[in-house]
C-alpha positions, 0 to 999 in steps of 0.5 A: 137616433133622438139624441141627433138634432142638425138644423143643417148637414152637407154629405159629400158623394151623394148620390149613391152608396152610403152618401145616398143612404146618409140623405135617406136616413136623416130625412127619416129623422123625428126632427129631420134637418132644415138644410140637407145639401147633397154633393155629388160631381154632376147632379143632372147625370144618370148616376144621381137619377135617385137622388133627383128623385128625393129632391124633387119630393123633399124640398129640404134636400139641395143638391149642391155641384161638388167635385172634391179633389177641385178647389174650385168647384168646393169655393162654389159650394162653401158659397152655395151653401152659405148662401141657403144659410142666411146667418147661421152655420153649417152643423155637420159635415160629412166627407162621405166622398172617396174612391179606390183603385185596387192593385198590388203594389208593384203596380201601382202608379204616380198618376192612380196614386195622386187620383186616389189620395187627392180624392180621398185626402186632400178633398175632407182637408179642402172641405174643412178648410172651405167649411170652417167658417160655417161650422164655427157660426153653428158652433157659436150659435149652439147652445151649452158648452162641450163639443156634439155632433148637434153642434158643430162636427166634421165626419171624415169616412174612412176605412178599416183598411187604413189600419196601420196596425191591422193592415185589415183583409190584406190577402183579399187585396192589397189597394195600396193605394187605397190603404194610404190614402185613407191611414192619411185620412186618419191623420188628418182626423187627428189634426182637425180635431186638435186644431178645430176644437178650440172653435166648438167642432168634433171631428171624428173618422169612421169605419163604416163597415163593409158595406154592399156598396158599388164600391164595396161590393165590387169584388167576388165576396159579398159584404156583409152589411147594408148601407141601411145598417151601416148609416143607423148604426153611423148615426146612433154612434154620432148621437151619443159622442161628446167632446171625450170622442174627439179624434176617434177613430171609430166603426159602424157600431162605435167601438175604437179602432187601431190606428 
């Protein structure tokens, strides 16, 4: 992990699961970020208790109220992060917040499809737009040419369930709205990688593995992967990827997955 060196990072959905795991692992780095912005819907709520405890011990954690399905909330968060950073930019944006409503194809509704798509796909789009000026600033202020996650990057948390070619674990659960939202997120990442490359921003999408979280472990099967293993793996991959990897769909071990 020595290769990843960021001054500032923002993680959405940082109060539990993978988001909280990212915050914890950034703290453990030999050279932790000066700013760890932890976005969550309800910073003072019961579900953010563990994050609040961490922030009380580590002054570099700044909890940011953030609802990724709400454009006003996103703009307010971008302004707040900008204030803290002063003249410097944001190195790393991790769009981790996500949701699933497990349903069969015949049971999907307009309301559920819209809600899941808004959080999982439109949220990362709006986050990328709102934080683009800060990401550009970080890229401009970093030495050297080429792209890297230490310079400026957007990491979108996708899922192998969004692979159109493989339709991973269909027998386990159709979860159609979730699959559609993640397939669309993969395309968004590709579009961001093409549009933002000229600004020096690397963009990748990740399958974190089937992880033991509230969202991943809700069924009768226990997921094989711990949050620690998944996050550690992804951070290792982020430390080594470069310009040639922008716009790719990777798993937590760095393998390229089919679209």
